[in-house]
C-alpha positions in Angstrom: 78.1 108.0 135.6 79.1 104.5 134.5 77.5 103.5 131.3 79.6 100.6 130.2 77.0 98.0 130.7 79.0 94.7 130.1 82.1 95.8 132.3 79.7 96.6 135.1 78.2 93.3 135.2 81.1 91.3 134.4 82.5 92.6 137.6 79.5 91.8 139.6 78.3 88.9 137.7 78.8 86.0 140.4 77.3 88.0 143.2 74.5 89.4 141.1 73.4 85.9 140.0 73.4 84.6 143.6 70.8 87.2 144.4 68.3 86.4 141.2 67.6 83.0 141.9 63.9 83.1 141.0 61.9 84.3 138.0 59.6 87.2 138.2 55.9 86.6 138.8 55.0 89.1 135.9 57.3 87.0 133.7 55.8 83.8 134.9 52.3 84.9 134.2 53.3 86.1 130.6 54.5 82.9 129.6 52.0 80.6 131.2 49.7 79.9 128.4 52.5 80.1 125.7 54.2 77.7 123.5 56.5 78.7 120.9 58.9 77.0 118.3 61.7 79.6 119.3 61.8 82.0 122.2 64.2 84.8 122.9 65.3 86.3 126.4 67.0 89.7 125.7 69.3 90.8 128.8 69.0 87.1 130.0 71.4 87.5 133.0 71.8 84.3 134.8 69.2 82.5 132.7 66.4 82.7 135.3 63.8 83.8 132.6 65.4 81.9 129.7 64.6 78.7 131.8 61.0 79.6 131.8 61.1 80.2 128.2 63.0 76.8 127.7 60.0 75.0 129.2 57.6 76.6 126.7 59.5 76.7 123.5 61.2 74.0 121.4 64.4 76.2 121.5 65.2 79.1 123.9 68.1 81.7 123.2 69.5 84.0 125.8 71.3 87.2 124.9 73.2 89.3 127.2 76.2 92.1 126.9 78.0 90.5 130.0 80.3 87.6 129.4 80.3 87.1 133.0 76.6 86.7 133.2 76.4 84.2 130.3 78.7 82.0 132.1 76.5 82.0 135.1 73.6 81.4 132.8 75.4 78.4 131.2 76.2 77.0 134.7 72.4 77.4 135.7 71.4 75.5 132.4 73.8 72.6 133.4 72.7 72.6 136.8 69.2 72.5 136.3 69.1 70.4 133.1 67.4 72.8 130.8 68.5 73.4 127.1 69.5 77.0 125.8 71.6 78.8 123.7 73.4 81.7 125.2 75.0 84.3 123.0 76.7 87.8 123.8 75.4 90.7 122.2 73.9 94.2 122.4 70.3 94.7 122.8 70.2 97.7 120.2 71.9 95.2 117.8 70.6 91.9 118.5 72.9 89.1 117.0 69.8 87.1 115.8 67.9 86.6 112.5 65.0 88.6 111.4 61.6 87.3 112.3 63.0 84.3 114.1 61.2 84.1 117.3 57.5 84.0 118.3 58.0 84.7 121.9 60.3 87.2 123.9 61.0 88.7 127.1 63.0 92.0 127.4 62.9 92.8 131.2 64.9 95.0 133.5 67.4 95.7 130.6 66.3 98.6 128.6 66.8 101.1 131.5 70.5 100.2 131.4 70.9 101.6 127.9 72.6 104.9 128.0 70.8 107.2 125.6 67.2 107.3 124.3 68.3 106.7 120.6 70.0 103.4 121.9 66.8 102.3 123.8 64.5 103.0 121.1 66.7 101.0 118.7 66.4 98.1 121.0 62.7 98.2 120.8 62.8 98.1 117.0 65.3 95.4 117.2 62.9 93.6 119.2 60.3 94.0 116.5 62.6 93.1 114.0 63.4 89.6 115.5 59.8 88.8 116.4 57.6 86.9 113.9 54.6 88.4 112.4 51.9 87.8 115.6 54.8 87.4 117.9 54.5 88.6 121.3 57.1 90.0 124.0 56.9 91.4 127.5 59.1 94.6 128.0 59.7 96.3 131.3 61.8 99.0 132.8 62.2 100.6 136.2 59.8 103.5 136.6 59.3 106.7 138.4 56.2 104.9 140.1 58.6 103.1 142.5 58.4 104.1 145.9 62.3 104.7 146.0 61.8 107.9 143.7 60.2 111.3 144.4 60.2 112.3 140.8 57.7 112.1 137.9 59.9 112.8 134.9 62.3 110.4 133.6 65.8 110.8 134.5 69.4 109.1 134.5 70.9 108.1 137.6 73.3 105.3 139.1 72.4 102.8 141.4 75.3 101.1 143.4 75.8 97.4 143.8 77.5 96.7 147.0 79.9 93.4 146.6 81.0 91.2 149.4 83.6 93.0 151.3 81.9 96.4 150.9 83.2 97.6 147.5 80.5 99.5 145.4 79.9 99.3 141.6 77.9 102.0 140.0 75.1 100.8 137.6 73.7 103.3 135.1 69.8 103.5 135.1 67.2 105.4 132.9 64.4 105.6 135.2 61.4 105.9 132.9 58.3 108.0 133.6 55.2 105.7 132.7 54.0 107.8 129.8 57.8 108.2 128.6 58.1 104.5 128.4 54.8 104.2 126.6 55.7 106.8 124.2 59.1 105.2 123.2 57.2 102.1 122.6 54.6 103.9 120.6 57.4 105.3 118.4 58.9 101.8 117.7 57.6 99.0 115.3 55.9 97.4 118.1 52.1 97.5 118.9 51.1 97.6 122.7 48.7 95.0 123.5 48.7 95.7 127.3 50.5 98.2 129.8 50.4 98.3 133.4 52.6 99.2 136.5 53.7 96.6 139.0 56.3 96.5 142.0 57.5 99.8 140.4 58.2 98.7 137.1 56.4 99.5 133.7 55.2 96.3 131.7 54.1 96.2 128.1 52.7 93.4 126.4 53.7 94.0 122.5 53.8 92.5 119.3 55.2 93.2 116.0 53.5 96.0 114.5 
């Protein structure tokens, strides 16, 4: 089972980026009425959500473990003319200062962390970098998705198929909704809103 996230996404970065053009509607809704001095995109990928944050904040920062995806994000920012800083880093050990961000998104990333300790550490890291009263949107792939027929959380791999037919396995922890809520409740975050949408768990949180 592949668990080295940055190597996996370095390998598929260009093709993955080509299939991730648009922001998720749930993220668009979350940031719609926001304005922040500093905003953070954890697991920023090709920068599609960092672009949204850049329109809502004086400074936007994207963090990702994959150098290849960060290269795609830098190229996207140059092509589309938005300003953002992109930094390589681990979601469980964020390379940014404490209480530095009023707004953050952490979507489609926590489920790639290989252990529950790492996933919980990443939630505490999110709390660490939020300002008091700062808000974030956190999401994870869920057993509520029609793809799965289990109700308990589990580890699996989901293959990415490259042009030419090569497949690259990607590690996922598929969260049961109650398990996702439990991990957030065990962190230094407070849940403001929780919902299921398009097979994902979404939690709006603030620093507890």
